C-alpha positions, 0 to 999 in steps of 0.5 A: 500500500502507498504511504499516507502523508500530509503535503504541508509537513515538510519544507521543499529542498532549498539546496536544490532550489538555490543551486538551480537559481544560481545556474539560471543566474550564471546562465543569464549573465553568460548568455548576454556575454556570449550573444551580444556581438552576434545579436548586434550583427544579426538584429542590430540590438546587442540585448536581443537574446538577453531580452528573450531569455529574460522572458523565458526566465520569468515564465520558467519561474512561474511554471516552477512555482505552479508545479510546486503547488500541484501535488505531484501525484496528480501528474499520474492523470497526465501520463497517458494523455502526455504520451498521446500528445507526444506522438501527435506532436512528433508526427506534426513535425513532418507536416509541411509548414508546421515542422521547422528544419534547422541545421539539417534536423526537423525538431521545432514545431511552428505554433504561429506566434512561437516555435518550440522543440517537441523533444523537450516536452516528450522527454518529460512526458516519457518520465511521467508515463514510465513512473506511472506505468511502472508503479502500476505494474510493480508486482509484474516487473519480474515478468518480461511480457507483463512488466517490461514489454509495454514500457519498452514498446512505448519508449521504442515508438517515441524513440523511433519518431525522434530518430526520424527528425533526426535527434540521436542524442535525445534517443540516448537520454530516453533509453538511459532513463528507461533502463534506470527507472526499470531498475529502480522499479524492480525489474530483473537484472537479466531483463535489463542486461538483455534490453541494454545489450539490444540497444548497443548494437542498434546504436552502433548501426544507427551511427554507422548508417549516417555519414554525419554521425560518423563524421562526428565520431571521427572528429571526436577521435581526431578533430585536426583531420578535418579542421575546417568542417567536421572538426571545426566546432570541437577545435574552437571549443578546445581553444576556448578551454585552453585560452581560459587557463585557470582564472579565465580572460574575464567576463565579457573579454572572451574572443572565441564568441566573436564568430569563431565558436559556433552557437556560443550562447546555446550548445557551446555556452560552457566553452565561453564560460571556460574562456572567460572564467577559466578552470575555476568557473567550469569547476564551479558549474560542474560541482553545482550540477553534481549537487543538483544530482545528489539532491535530486536522487535524495528526493527520489529515495525519500519520496513517500511512494514508488511513483514519487521515487521513480518520477524524481529519479527519472527527472533528475536523470534527465537533467543529469544526462543532458548536462553530462552529454553537453559538458563532455561533448564540448570538452572533447570527451565524447562526440558532440550531440547538439544538446543544450546545457540545462539552466545555462543555454539559451533556448525557451523550450529546454529552459522551461522544461528544466524549470518544470523539472525543478518545480516537480522535484521541489513538490516531491521533496515537500512530501518526503517521508 
């Protein structure tokens, strides 16, 4: 039986909240520093991206507060509608005039007055769905057909649609979250190993069948082999880290953002931080994410029921995986994936979903046992 608790008995996790707000504050400052020259060149307004981001910050804070007020167990009612909506939105991307193609990928949906990245919403919807379904099937998870197969098939459908965009990085994140949540829910180790073993050759095949993915892999292994094309982004990022040294060049004084470093305010914002605040600044950012992950998993294991545990763990893993992939990618530790850095990168949809995650985690933490 699920635990009975009172919603008002505890205070939300203030450490997690403070860490998130620090990251948002740093991100806002660095978005202005990294984008002002680009904004002046493209829009004749150095504060163009800053103004838009400040709107997202305000909207994100409102969304976070709203999610702290809605009892997290109510999200179970959105589990199935969320998956259905995800499928519909992913299919709408391939409708002419609705799907927007940028950088060779159709990931943005044209909603008239604004656009949004569908995969960011899908990732949160998947976590809520898996938390609800695995809670319902908790007594059947030792059996593959009754406990593991359904969530695996639903996740496979969503991952397949996301691959069509294409967006390999998001598929890796969803697959990782699926395995984590199956493990926490009580699935057999042999089932998890079988699913993981199936993902590995599939992932290798997906990388090898697309030339641009192989180019990213070869650029990761030897970026100087093609410094003007496939290796250009990584080389410029590495120059940013190298020129930053220990203490950095000073906020606003970096040179790589001056049309050398691609996407300095989005995917490569950490490279700008590295150049302007050095090893110290990057270390602080990494430590803040580590604290966020620690507090998130603490919230998960202190949750009053299985749904809360799975939901908090999945959402924490979502932020952690995105942060790891971005940080490791811009450092040249893994191939680049084109994922935003949570709380820090410019981008309305990703930022809003990150703040929604914080709100849900705070809600669960206030109802811990």
